[in-house]
C-alpha positions in Angstrom: 23.4 -8.1 -0.5 19.6 -8.4 -0.5 17.9 -10.6 -3.1 16.3 -8.6 -5.8 12.6 -8.6 -6.1 10.3 -7.5 -8.9 8.2 -4.6 -7.8 4.8 -4.4 -9.4 2.5 -1.4 -9.4 0.5 -3.0 -6.5 3.7 -3.6 -4.5 4.8 -0.1 -5.2 1.5 1.3 -3.9 1.8 -0.8 -0.8 5.4 0.2 -0.2 4.9 3.9 -0.6 1.7 4.0 1.3 3.2 2.1 4.3 6.0 4.6 4.8 3.9 7.7 5.3 1.4 5.9 7.6 4.3 4.9 9.9 5.7 8.4 9.8 2.4 10.0 10.7 1.9 7.5 13.6 5.4 8.1 14.9 5.2 11.9 14.6 1.7 12.4 16.0 1.9 10.0 18.9 5.0 8.0 19.6 3.1 6.2 22.3 -0.1 5.8 20.3 -1.4 2.7 18.5 -0.1 2.7 14.9 -3.0 0.6 13.7 -5.5 3.2 15.0 -3.6 6.0 13.2 -3.5 4.0 9.9 -7.2 3.3 10.2 -8.0 6.9 10.8 -5.9 7.9 7.8 -7.7 5.3 5.7 -11.1 6.6 6.9 -10.1 10.2 6.0 -9.0 9.2 2.6 -12.2 7.2 2.0 -14.4 10.1 3.1 -12.4 12.5 0.8 -12.8 10.2 -2.1 -16.6 9.7 -1.5 -17.4 13.4 -1.2 -19.3 14.5 -4.3 -17.7 17.2 -6.4 -19.2 19.3 -9.2 -17.7 20.2 -12.6 -15.4 23.1 -11.7 -14.6 21.8 -8.3 -13.5 18.5 -9.8 -11.2 20.2 -12.3 -9.8 22.4 -9.7 -9.2 19.5 -7.3 -7.5 17.4 -9.9 -5.2 20.3 -10.9 -4.3 20.7 -7.2 -4.0 17.1 -6.4 -1.8 16.0 -9.4 1.2 18.2 -9.6 3.7 17.7 -12.4 7.0 16.2 -11.3 10.3 16.3 -13.3 12.0 13.0 -14.4 14.8 13.8 -11.9 12.3 14.0 -9.0 10.8 10.7 -10.1 14.2 9.1 -10.4 15.1 10.3 -6.9 11.8 9.2 -5.5 12.2 5.7 -7.0 15.7 5.5 -5.5 14.3 6.5 -2.1 11.5 3.9 -2.4 14.2 1.2 -3.0 16.1 2.3 0.1 13.0 2.6 2.2 11.7 -0.8 1.1 15.0 -2.4 2.0 15.0 -0.7 5.5 11.4 -1.6 6.0 12.1 -5.3 5.2 15.0 -5.4 7.6 12.9 -4.0 10.5 9.9 -6.1 9.6 12.0 -9.3 10.1 13.2 -7.8 13.4 9.6 -7.3 14.5 8.6 -10.9 13.9 8.4 -12.7 17.1 8.6 -9.6 19.3 5.7 -9.6 21.6 6.6 -6.8 24.0 4.7 -3.7 22.9 7.4 -1.3 24.2 10.1 -3.2 22.3 7.9 -3.2 19.1 7.4 0.6 19.4 11.2 1.1 19.9 11.9 -1.0 16.7 9.2 0.9 14.8 10.6 4.3 15.9 14.1 3.2 14.9 12.9 2.1 11.5 11.0 5.4 10.9 14.1 7.4 11.8 16.2 5.3 9.5 13.7 5.5 6.6 13.3 9.3 7.0 17.1 9.7 7.0 17.4 7.6 3.8 14.8 9.8 2.1 16.5 13.0 3.2 19.9 11.7 2.1 18.6 11.0 -1.4 20.1 13.6 -3.8 17.6 15.9 -5.3 14.8 14.9 -3.0 13.5 16.4 0.3 11.2 14.6 2.7 8.4 17.0 1.6 9.0 16.2 -2.1 8.9 12.5 -1.2 5.6 12.9 0.6 4.1 15.0 -2.3 5.1 12.5 -4.9 3.8 9.7 -2.7 0.4 11.5 -2.4 0.2 12.2 -6.1 1.1 8.6 -7.0 -1.7 7.3 -4.9 -4.2 9.4 -6.8 -2.6 9.4 -10.3 -2.4 5.9 -11.9 -0.2 7.3 -14.7 2.4 8.6 -12.3 2.2 5.4 -10.3 2.9 3.4 -13.4 5.8 5.7 -14.4 7.3 5.1 -10.9 6.7 1.4 -11.1 8.4 1.2 -14.5 11.4 3.1 -13.2 11.7 0.9 -10.1 11.7 -2.2 -12.4 14.4 -0.6 -14.5 16.5 0.1 -11.4 16.1 -3.5 -10.2 17.2 -4.8 -13.6 20.2 -2.6 -13.4 21.0 -3.9 -9.9 20.6 -7.5 -11.0 22.9 -7.0 -14.0 
């Protein structure tokens, strides 16, 4: 069994942000450079955040960007994050010391496939729901905190 770790809000943000970036990179260009894809995604997010918005636009954007999720969806999402984090950690250790780029890409693709399968196998959660909650949590601190709290509770239950 894997050692339990305490997940903080910052760790949660890193964990859930890392997964979509790797999915996007794998889906858009299985032979492309993941770092370039991640940088492009970061640049797009920064430009979206820095774009000025006026009163009504701001309200409309926040209504659209922060959907309401049921407790069951958050529970399923937290469960999927735990699985994805465990898988990611396994593959990260496999990547250490691998210098061959083709072999690295193969390991990354295998990890992405396994992470996506874990998400899709989570009861009450589709891959699309996972991505929607992930996006919302990155923009909504309250949702992020709610997920982090649930993850901590789940870890305490696993430890006990």
